[in-house]
C-alpha positions as CSV (number, residue, x, y, z in Angstrom):
1,X,-6.0,-16.1,-18.6
2,X,-2.9,-15.9,-16.4
3,X,-3.3,-15.5,-12.7
4,X,-2.6,-11.9,-11.6
5,X,0.0,-11.4,-8.9
6,X,-0.9,-9.4,-5.8
7,X,2.1,-7.0,-5.4
8,X,0.9,-4.6,-2.7
9,X,-1.8,-2.4,-1.2
10,X,-2.5,1.3,-1.0
11,X,-1.4,2.6,2.4
12,X,-2.3,6.2,1.8
13,X,-3.7,8.5,-0.9
14,X,-2.8,12.2,-1.5
15,X,-5.8,13.6,-3.4
16,X,-4.2,17.1,-4.0
17,X,-1.5,15.5,-6.2
18,X,-3.2,12.3,-7.3
19,X,-0.6,10.0,-5.7
20,X,-1.0,6.7,-3.9
21,X,1.5,5.4,-1.4
22,X,1.8,1.6,-1.9
23,X,3.3,-0.9,0.5
24,X,4.9,-3.5,-1.8
25,X,5.1,-7.3,-1.2
26,X,6.8,-7.8,-4.7
27,X,9.2,-5.8,-6.9
28,X,7.8,-3.1,-9.1
29,X,9.4,-1.0,-11.8
30,X,8.6,1.9,-14.1
31,X,6.9,0.6,-17.2
32,X,5.1,-2.3,-15.3
33,X,1.3,-2.5,-15.9
34,X,-0.8,-2.8,-12.8
35,X,-4.4,-3.3,-11.9
36,X,-5.9,-1.4,-8.9
37,X,-9.0,-2.8,-7.3
38,X,-11.1,-1.8,-4.3
39,X,-14.4,-0.6,-3.1
40,X,-17.5,-1.2,-5.1
41,X,-16.5,0.6,-8.3
42,X,-12.7,0.9,-8.5
43,X,-11.1,-1.5,-10.9
44,X,-8.7,0.0,-13.5
45,X,-5.3,-0.8,-15.1
46,X,-2.5,1.6,-15.7
47,X,1.2,1.6,-16.6
48,X,3.6,2.9,-14.0
49,X,5.1,6.1,-15.4
50,X,7.0,7.3,-12.4
51,X,7.7,6.1,-8.9
52,X,9.2,7.7,-5.8
53,X,10.6,6.4,-2.5
54,X,11.0,9.1,0.2
55,X,10.5,11.7,-2.5
56,X,13.4,10.4,-4.5
57,X,12.6,9.3,-8.1
58,X,13.4,5.6,-8.6
59,X,13.2,3.2,-11.6
60,X,12.5,0.0,-9.5
61,X,11.6,-1.0,-6.0
62,X,11.8,-4.1,-3.9
63,X,9.4,-6.0,-1.5
64,X,8.9,-4.0,1.7
65,X,9.4,-0.6,0.0
66,X,6.7,2.0,0.3
67,X,6.5,3.8,-3.0
68,X,4.5,6.7,-4.3
69,X,2.9,6.4,-7.8
70,X,0.7,8.8,-9.7
71,X,-2.7,7.1,-10.2
72,X,-5.3,7.7,-12.9
73,X,-8.3,7.5,-10.5
74,X,-9.0,8.2,-6.8
75,X,-8.0,5.3,-4.6
76,X,-8.4,4.5,-0.9
77,X,-6.3,2.8,1.8
78,X,-6.5,-0.9,1.5
79,X,-7.1,-1.1,-2.3
80,X,-5.1,-3.9,-3.8
81,X,-2.5,-3.7,-6.5
82,X,-1.9,-6.5,-8.9
83,X,0.8,-6.9,-11.6
84,X,-0.9,-7.5,-15.0
């Protein structure tokens, strides 16, 4: 199995809209598949369906960006994001 690449970590979570803010250390684009892990029970994969930077919809982002993505499950600050 290929080594997964750590691409960022959750910096905030907005429960009312199900959106995670992620500080990126690697590029990310719409359509990429990611794995989100953290806590005792959180470990899931999902495909990025949309992404925003400062509330503007973007198709791709670069290292250092902080992006908002819709997440399938509740996450917390510090959870790690891997590209699958």
